[in-house]
NUZA-162859 format. One line per field, with one value per residue (C-alpha): chain; residue in three letters; x, y, z; residue number from 1. Coordinates in steps of 0.2 Angstrom, whole numbers, m for minus. Each point is the difference from the previous one (the first is absolute). Layout:
N
chain = A	...;
resn = ALA	...;
xx = X	...;
yy = Y	...;
zz = Z	...;
resi = NUM	...;
END
This chain:
379
chain = A	A	A	A	A	A	A	A	A	A	A	A	A	A	A	A	A	A	A	A	A	A	A	A	A	A	A	A	A	A	A	A	A	A	A	A	A	A	A	A	A	A	A	A	A	A	A	A	A	A	A	A	A	A	A	A	A	A	A	A	A	A	A	A	A	A	A	A	A	A	A	A	A	A	A	A	A	A	A	A	A	A	A	A	A	A	A	A	A	A	A	A	A	A	A	A	A	A	A	A	A	A	A	A	A	A	A	A	A	A	A	A	A	A	A	A	A	A	A	A	A	A	A	A	A	A	A	A	A	A	A	A	A	A	A	A	A	A	A	A	A	A	A	A	A	A	A	A	A	A	A	A	A	A	A	A	A	A	A	A	A	A	A	A	A	A	A	A	A	A	A	A	A	A	A	A	A	A	A	A	A	A	A	A	A	A	A	A	A	A	A	A	A	A	A	A	A	A	A	A	A	A	A	A	A	A	A	A	A	A	A	A	A	A	A	A	A	A	A	A	A	A	A	A	A	A	A	A	A	A	A	A	A	A	A	A	A	A	A	A	A	A	A	A	A	A	A	A	A	A	A	A	A	A	A	A	A	A	A	A	A	A	A	A	A	A	A	A	A	A	A	A	A	A	A	A	A	A	A	A	A	A	A	A	A	A	A	A	A	A	A	A	A	A	A	A	A	A	A	A	A	A	A	A	A	A	A	A	A	A	A	A	A	A	A	A	A	A	A	A	A	A	A	A	A	A	A	A	A	A	A	A	A	A	A	A	A	A	A	A	A	A	A	A	A	A	A	A	A	A	A	A	A	A	A	A	A	A	A	A	A	A	A	A	A	A	A	A	A	A	A	A	A	A	A	A	A	A	A;
resn = MET	ARG	GLU	PHE	ALA	MET	LYS	TRP	CYS	VAL	SER	LEU	ALA	LEU	PHE	GLY	SER	ILE	ALA	VAL	GLY	ALA	SER	LEU	ARG	SER	ALA	VAL	GLY	GLN	GLU	PRO	THR	LYS	VAL	THR	GLY	ASP	THR	SER	LYS	THR	ALA	GLU	GLN	GLN	PHE	LYS	ASN	ILE	GLN	ILE	LEU	LYS	ASP	ILE	PRO	ALA	GLU	GLN	LEU	ILE	PRO	THR	MET	GLN	PHE	ILE	THR	ALA	SER	LEU	GLY	VAL	GLU	CYS	GLU	PHE	CYS	HIS	LEU	GLU	HIS	GLN	MET	ASP	LYS	ASP	ASP	LYS	LYS	GLU	LYS	GLY	PHE	ALA	ARG	GLU	MET	ILE	LYS	MET	GLN	PHE	ALA	ILE	ASP	LYS	ALA	ASN	PHE	LYS	GLY	GLU	LEU	GLU	VAL	THR	CYS	TYR	THR	CYS	HIS	ARG	GLY	SER	ALA	HIS	PRO	VAL	GLY	THR	PRO	VAL	LEU	ILE	ALA	ASP	SER	ASP	ALA	LYS	LYS	ALA	ALA	PRO	HIS	ARG	HIS	ASP	GLU	THR	ALA	GLU	ARG	PRO	PRO	THR	VAL	PRO	THR	ALA	ASP	GLN	ILE	LEU	ASP	LYS	TYR	LEU	SER	ALA	ILE	GLY	GLY	VAL	ASP	ALA	LEU	THR	ARG	VAL	ARG	THR	ARG	VAL	GLN	LYS	GLY	THR	ILE	GLU	ALA	MET	GLY	ALA	GLN	SER	PRO	ILE	GLU	VAL	TYR	SER	GLU	ALA	PRO	ASP	LYS	ARG	VAL	SER	VAL	SER	HIS	ILE	ASN	GLY	GLY	SER	SER	VAL	THR	ALA	TYR	ASN	GLY	GLN	VAL	GLY	TRP	LEU	SER	ILE	PRO	GLY	GLY	PHE	HIS	ARG	MET	THR	ALA	ALA	GLU	ARG	GLU	SER	ALA	GLN	ILE	ASP	ALA	GLN	MET	HIS	PHE	ALA	ALA	LYS	VAL	ARG	GLU	MET	TYR	LYS	ASP	PHE	ARG	ALA	ARG	THR	GLY	GLU	ASP	ILE	ASN	GLY	ARG	ALA	THR	TYR	LEU	VAL	SER	ALA	ALA	PRO	THR	PRO	GLY	HIS	PRO	ALA	ILE	ARG	MET	TYR	PHE	ASP	GLN	GLU	ASN	GLY	LEU	LEU	LEU	ARG	LEU	ILE	ARG	TYR	THR	GLU	THR	ALA	LEU	GLY	LYS	ASN	PRO	ALA	GLN	VAL	ASP	TYR	ALA	ASP	TYR	LYS	GLU	THR	ASP	GLY	VAL	LYS	ILE	PRO	TYR	ARG	TRP	THR	LEU	ALA	ARG	PRO	ASN	GLY	ALA	PHE	THR	ILE	HIS	ILE	GLU	GLN	ALA	GLN	GLN	ASN	VAL	PRO	ILE	ASP	GLU	LYS	LEU	PHE	GLU	ALA	PRO	ALA	GLU	ASN	PRO	PRO	PRO	ALA	HIS;
xx = 834	m14	0	19	m2	m15	11	13	m12	m8	17	6	m16	3	15	m3	16	9	6	m17	4	15	m8	m16	10	9	m16	m10	14	11	1	0	17	9	m2	13	13	18	2	18	m2	m5	m14	13	9	m16	m11	3	1	m2	5	m6	m3	17	6	m16	m1	m6	m15	m6	m2	m17	m8	6	m8	m16	1	0	m15	m10	4	m5	m14	8	7	18	m3	m4	19	7	m2	m9	13	14	2	18	m5	m1	m13	m13	2	m9	15	11	m12	0	19	m1	m14	10	15	m11	m7	17	5	m15	2	19	m2	m15	m1	18	m2	m15	m14	m13	m5	m3	m9	m17	2	m5	m7	m13	m4	m1	13	m2	1	m13	7	m16	m12	m16	m16	m14	m18	m5	m9	15	11	m11	1	19	2	8	m12	3	7	m14	7	m17	1	4	18	6	4	18	9	7	18	7	4	m18	m7	12	m4	m19	4	10	m15	m13	7	1	16	18	m2	m14	10	17	m8	m4	15	m7	m15	m8	m13	m10	m11	0	10	m8	12	m2	m19	3	m2	12	2	15	8	11	12	8	12	7	9	0	m2	m14	m4	m15	m5	m14	m7	m4	m5	9	16	7	6	11	5	12	10	10	7	15	m3	m16	m5	m14	m3	m11	3	13	3	10	4	11	m5	11	5	m14	m13	6	m3	m18	m2	6	m14	m13	8	2	m13	2	0	m11	12	16	m3	8	16	0	m3	5	m6	m19	m12	m19	m14	m18	m1	m13	m16	2	m17	m9	11	10	18	16	16	16	15	18	16	11	12	14	m9	m17	m9	m10	m18	m16	m13	m19	m9	m18	m4	m13	6	19	2	12	m10	14	19	9	19	12	15	13	6	12	m14	m12	m10	m11	m15	m10	m16	m8	m18	m5	m19	m11	9	m5	6	10	7	m1	8	m9	7	m6	m9	1	13	3	17	1	14	0	m2	m14	m8	m3	m12	2	m15	4	m13	9	14	9	13	14	m1	15	8	12	16	5	m12	12	15	6	1	15	m1	1	m13	1	m12	m17	m3;
yy = 772	m7	17	m2	m17	6	14	m12	m12	13	6	m17	m4	11	m8	m17	2	m17	8	1	m14	9	17	m6	m10	15	10	m12	m6	15	19	9	m2	1	m16	m3	m12	0	m7	m4	m11	m19	m6	m7	17	10	m12	m11	m19	m3	m18	m6	16	8	5	8	19	7	9	m17	m8	9	m4	m18	m1	7	m14	m13	8	1	m18	m7	12	6	15	4	m6	m18	m2	15	7	18	14	m14	m6	m6	m12	m19	m4	m7	m17	6	11	m15	m10	15	0	m19	3	13	m12	m13	11	6	m19	m5	14	m3	m19	1	18	6	11	10	4	m12	m9	13	2	3	m16	m11	12	9	13	m13	m1	m19	m8	m13	m17	m10	3	8	m10	8	m4	m10	16	10	m13	0	18	m1	m14	5	0	m12	8	4	2	9	12	18	4	15	16	3	11	16	3	10	15	0	0	14	10	m2	6	15	5	m3	13	13	m4	5	18	4	m10	8	17	m2	6	2	m7	5	m12	2	m12	m13	m15	m14	m10	m10	4	19	13	15	14	m3	10	m8	11	m7	7	m8	m10	m9	11	m3	6	m4	9	m8	9	m10	8	17	m8	m4	m16	2	m13	6	m5	14	m11	m4	m3	m4	3	m1	11	5	12	m9	m14	m2	m14	1	m12	m15	m4	m13	13	13	m12	m2	18	4	m10	9	17	m2	12	m6	m19	m5	8	m5	m18	m7	10	m6	m19	m10	m18	0	m15	0	m12	0	7	m3	10	16	6	m9	7	m12	4	m3	m2	7	m5	7	m7	11	12	11	12	m7	m15	m14	5	m7	12	m5	10	0	m10	12	17	m3	9	m6	m8	m7	0	m12	3	m11	4	m13	m5	m13	m13	5	13	13	5	17	2	16	m1	15	5	15	6	18	11	15	12	m14	m13	m14	m2	m11	9	m15	m12	m13	m6	m17	m10	m16	10	12	11	19	9	18	9	15	14	14	m1	15	m2	11	11	7	m10	6	m9	0	m14	m11	4	m14	5	m3	m17	7	14	12	m4	8	15;
zz = 671	m11	m9	m3	m7	m11	m7	m5	m7	m11	m6	m4	m9	m15	m8	9	9	5	16	8	12	7	1	8	12	5	1	11	11	3	0	m17	m8	m17	m9	m13	m7	m5	m17	2	15	1	11	12	1	4	10	15	1	m19	m3	m17	m11	5	m17	m8	m1	17	m10	m5	17	4	m17	2	17	m8	m12	14	9	m15	m5	17	4	16	9	5	18	m7	0	10	17	m1	1	1	m17	2	14	m3	14	m12	m8	m16	m4	0	m11	m12	m2	m4	m12	m9	m1	m7	m13	m6	m1	m10	m12	m2	m3	m12	m7	m2	14	m7	12	m7	17	13	17	m8	m11	15	13	m12	14	14	14	m1	m17	m4	m6	m3	m14	5	m3	m9	m3	m16	m7	2	m8	m15	m1	1	m12	m17	m15	m14	m16	m12	m18	m5	15	m5	1	10	m10	m5	12	m7	1	14	m12	m6	18	5	m15	4	18	m6	m12	14	11	m13	m11	1	m5	13	14	m3	0	19	9	18	9	17	8	15	9	15	5	9	11	16	1	m1	m14	m1	m13	m12	m14	m14	m10	m16	m12	m16	m3	17	15	13	17	10	16	12	15	16	16	m4	m6	m17	m7	m16	m13	m14	m14	m10	m14	9	19	10	17	13	14	14	15	10	m13	m16	m12	m15	m14	m4	m17	m2	7	m13	m14	5	3	m17	m8	9	m3	m18	m7	m18	5	m15	m12	9	5	m15	3	18	m4	m15	3	m1	0	m3	5	6	18	13	1	11	7	m14	m13	m12	m1	m9	10	m6	11	m1	7	11	m8	9	11	m3	9	m8	m4	m5	m8	m3	m14	m3	m16	m5	3	2	16	14	14	10	2	11	3	9	12	2	17	7	1	m14	m8	9	m10	m1	m9	m7	m6	m11	m2	m3	m15	m6	m14	6	m13	m13	10	10	17	15	14	11	3	14	5	8	8	10	16	m5	m13	m2	m12	m7	m7	m10	0	m10	m13	m8	m14	m6	15	10	13	13	m4	19	2	m10	10	11	19	11	8	17	0	14	15	0	12;
resi = 1	2	3	4	5	6	7	8	9	10	11	12	13	14	15	16	17	18	19	20	21	22	23	24	25	26	27	28	29	30	31	32	33	34	35	36	37	38	39	40	41	42	43	44	45	46	47	48	49	50	51	52	53	54	55	56	57	58	59	60	61	62	63	64	65	66	67	68	69	70	71	72	73	74	75	76	77	78	79	80	81	82	83	84	85	86	87	88	89	90	91	92	93	94	95	96	97	98	99	100	101	102	103	104	105	106	107	108	109	110	111	112	113	114	115	116	117	118	119	120	121	122	123	124	125	126	127	128	129	130	131	132	133	134	135	136	137	138	139	140	141	142	143	144	145	146	147	148	149	150	151	152	153	154	155	156	157	158	159	160	161	162	163	164	165	166	167	168	169	170	171	172	173	174	175	176	177	178	179	180	181	182	183	184	185	186	187	188	189	190	191	192	193	194	195	196	197	198	199	200	201	202	203	204	205	206	207	208	209	210	211	212	213	214	215	216	217	218	219	220	221	222	223	224	225	226	227	228	229	230	231	232	233	234	235	236	237	238	239	240	241	242	243	244	245	246	247	248	249	250	251	252	253	254	255	256	257	258	259	260	261	262	263	264	265	266	267	268	269	270	271	272	273	274	275	276	277	278	279	280	281	282	283	284	285	286	287	288	289	290	291	292	293	294	295	296	297	298	299	300	301	302	303	304	305	306	307	308	309	310	311	312	313	314	315	316	317	318	319	320	321	322	323	324	325	326	327	328	329	330	331	332	333	334	335	336	337	338	339	340	341	342	343	344	345	346	347	348	349	350	351	352	353	354	355	356	357	358	359	360	361	362	363	364	365	366	367	368	369	370	371	372	373	374	375	376	377	378	379;
END
């Protein structure tokens, strides 16, 4: 059973799927089954004993539960009975319902219904919020005390505009001509997940097709997006990506992202970002647009390369973040691409190491054909 969970975990790692909670719950707690959702149903219509989030789309319920577990730093069984999610035996489940109602009431009364106050606002990764300020030592207090303004101190340098930062990024990876000449890419390496390392291949085709295949204990785990639909599959298990998952997958699958990002987004804001692995950064953020989630991009101030991308998926209670850190850039056929990237979510992180990359090589188009949702049983 651990091998089954591992295969799902690796598959879900590649695009940061927000369905990881449901899929692993199925993997660990039940026999292998298809994991999917009906986009036409509400949560109340598809799941049992839904009392508060009745009218949200059914496909949003699991990501919303993920937001709660990440905000409180707990697992599903904190509120639910294992394998009996619809039961009301645990008092924590009743408390959770009241807390959801409280959040909605606060946001409605104070923020015009916008999700400004969320579970995480108070919990901050703890099941029990702390209501009393924490005492700190004098030395720590001095370190934390704000510095007095010094008119003679050196002023921070002016932050470039978002367009200037994005122009430098495009130039740093090789320029628009070199980038758009790349039509396909085949990468081979390993993925580190759940304390294990497995072989992986990633097949990409412009403009936005991508399929990854990882191999664990003789089986294959596939994560794919073909420009229209996305899916995740292992022997005995299948998940069709939801609309929110497809939005995230499209960003990762966009081969010419540096050249296309200003077509995908319009409202950019730039400021100084935090250091990443000792490198000073500029942060460029973009509001969501139709079909694309909100993102934050951190660029190396010196060389212009993208070091980190964070994307946010909306749920009924707040935003689920997924972070991708890029490293070990190497020039391949005139274009610099990362040979290592780490995808992190509140419930875990995964690292992919690329050992070989080939570009403009033939790729079997059958790889990008979405399989039937009910694959025939293995013999």
